[in-house]
N, C-alpha and C positions, 0 to 999 in steps of 0.2 A: 358514168353519173346518166341515167334515161328517167327522160320525163312522160310522165301519162296522164289526160288530161279528159275527164270524165267529159260528157255533150249529154244532153237530156230534150230528147226535142218529140212533140207532141206528133199527132197522129197525120197533124197534115205539114211535117215537116218543122214546126215553128219549136227554135229552141227556145226552152225552157227556166234555162238554171245559167248563172254564170259562171263558165269553162274556167276564168280565172283561178275563181275560188275552190275548183274541186280541180285541180291540178298536183300532181303528187308528185315528189322525186323516190327513180329509185337507184338508192345506194349499190354499186358493184363493183363497189373497188376492192372487194373480197373475190380473189380467183374461183372458178371452178362452181359448179351445182349446190352445193351447199350455200357458198353464197349469195346465189339468186335466187336459193329456195325462201333465205331469211329475209333477202328482200323483199319478195313477191308477200311472204308473210305480214312484215309490216305494211304494206301498201295496201292487203286486205284488210289489216287494223284498222287504217285508215279512214280508208272509200266508202266501206259498208256502211256505219255509223252516219255518214254523211250525205250518203246516197237516201239510206230511209230516211232521214231528215229532212232532206230537200223532197221528196214524195208527198210526204205527210204534209208538210206544207202548202204545197201545191192542192194535194185534197181540203185541206183547210180554206184557203185561197177559194178555190172551185164553191165550197160550201156555202161560202162568204156572198158570193155572188149570185145563188140561188136560194137562199135564207127567207124565210118568209117576212111581210112586211109587219109584222107583228115584233117582229124580234132587230135591236139596233142592239150597234157594237158596243163595248164598255170596258176597253182595255185588255190587257193579253196578262195572262199569269207564266212565269217559268216556270217550268217540269224537268224533270229527266225521267228518260226514256229508256229503259232495260231491254233488252234484246240479247237473243241467243249470237248476235253478230255487234256487240258490244253497246254502247249506251250515247245516246244524245241530247242536247240539250233542244225544247221545244217552246215556242210562248205558245201556249194551249187561249185561243182565242173566247173572252167571254162577252156574255150576251143579255141584254134583259128585255124583258117582256113592256111591249107599250098597252102597260093598263094600271090598274088603281095600287095592286101590293107589289108593280115592277119584279118579278119573279126574274132570281138569275141562273143561268145556263152558261153552259160550258160547248165549243164545238166537243173536247172528245165527251162529254156525258149525253151531248143531244145526237150523236154518232154511233154511241152503247161502245166505246171504245174504252177499256183499260179500267173497269167499272170500280176493281177492288185494288187502287193501285194502279203505278204506272207502270209495272212487268206484264211484258208481252206475254200472249197464252204459250208461242214458243216455247220461253227459258223458265214457263214455271210447267209446262208437259216435260221439258229435261230435265231438273233437278227431283219433280215427284219420281219419274223412271228410276233415277239410279239412286234417292234416297230410300227406294226399298230392296237395294241390294247394295249397298255402303251406308256407315254412318251420314252422319247429317253433318260432320267435320269435313269427311271425306268426300261429299257432296259439294258442300260450298269450296272446297280446294279444288276440285274435278269442274268446276263454270267458272271459279277463277282462269283455271289454266286454261280453260274452252276458248272463256272471250278475251282474253287478256287483260282482264278490268276484276275486282271487286266487287260485283255485284249484289251477292246475296247473302247475310249470313247463318248460319246453322238455325238460330233461332225462326228466320225468317221462311228459310225452309221448312220445317217444322211446322208452321204455321199452316203453310201453304200446303202439304201434305196430309194435314187434321182438316183443311175444308174441303179437300177434294174427297175424303174421304166421308165426309159428311155427305155431301152433294151425292157419292153413288148408295152410299144409305138409303137417302130417301128415296132413288130410281129405284133401289131393289127393293124397298118395301111397296112405295107406290104398285111396283107389276105384279109384287105375291098379292095385294091386297084385293087387287082388279083381279086374280083367279080366284082367288079364295072367296068372292062376293057373286061371282057368277054362277047362277043357278043352272046354265044350258051344259057346265061342265059336270061330269060325274063320274067315278070308275066304271070301267065294264064289269058287266056282267063274270061271274068266271062259270065255265062251264064243270061240275062237276065229274062227268064222264068225258075221257078225253081217248079218241080213236087213235094212238099216235102213228097207225099204218095206214091210214086214211090221209091217200095225196088229197082229194078238194076240201081237207074240212079247214075251214077259215081259225085261224089263231091269232095269239096274240103276244107277245112276248112280253114277259115280266122281271124286272131285278128288284130284289129286295134284298137291304146290306143295312148291318147296323155298324156305325162309327161311334168307337172311342177315344175322343183326343184329353190333352188333357187340359183345363182350361187356363186359358191365358187372360194377359192386363185388359183393361177395357182403353189404356191409352198407353202409348210412344214414349217413357220419361225417358226425355235429353239426358245425356253425362252427364253437366254441366251442373244439371237443377236436381239430382239427386243425391240427398242428405243422408250420410251415413251415421247407421243407426245403432247402438247395441242389438243383437239378434238374440231372440227366446230359444232358452236351449230343449223348450217340448214346442217346436217351430212345427206345426202340423204337415201333412202328407198334401201338395196340391190336388184339389179337386179334379174329379173329371166330369166333361160336359158327353152326352149318349144323343144320339140323333140317330132316327132311322131314315132311311130313304128308299123311296121305290120309285122307281124307275119303268113308263112304259113304252111303247108302242106304239110312234103317232102314228095313229088311223081317226083320220077325221070322220069319218062315217060314225064311228064308233063312240070315239070320244063327244060325239052331240047328241047320242041318243040319251 
């Protein structure tokens, strides 16, 4: 049996945690590396959530010390923070404004953390990345296997993917509109006569291609939500979407004319 104690200190060397609460036992009764590996994995799964919780607690305490005088503490709300390193309990400090309305706030809200639930960005990125390669159910199992806890359901992973897709779509749409509405951007003039043997002649490479793909459904339906219905014998073939793509060589002096 081995004992590991975690001590956290600030930049001045002052210990900020209680080492007794961050002491862990390594069960090494099983001989060989396999036993060592299992003991270290168990230690990691216990220690990392505790460490994250301790550091977040210290950050909240520092915020309380420096909070504006217009805010006063108003109790705490217990929440569970879910991360790639497991989950941990956290008491989220509530605040009230010293005004007539007594507007309420929380530490996590005022610091713009976990705005849409108590799931870390790292865990969201991990689940959405693999949800594009695996089914939602398989991704749920992968998250549980990786974090050693059942933290996300397949439905919650699907919701995260849909919300992220909407966010990306809005960003792409905004960028496309900014280009289309920019009057300074235009297609370069095409020279009708080109001397292909003139080494000094300026040229712009243009690639034009037509793409035809089968039309996809607007949403990805979870297998659990699919309702089996009788299929029509005269089912029509899937329609196709045709797109024309034009790629221009990027030359600022030409595109700006």
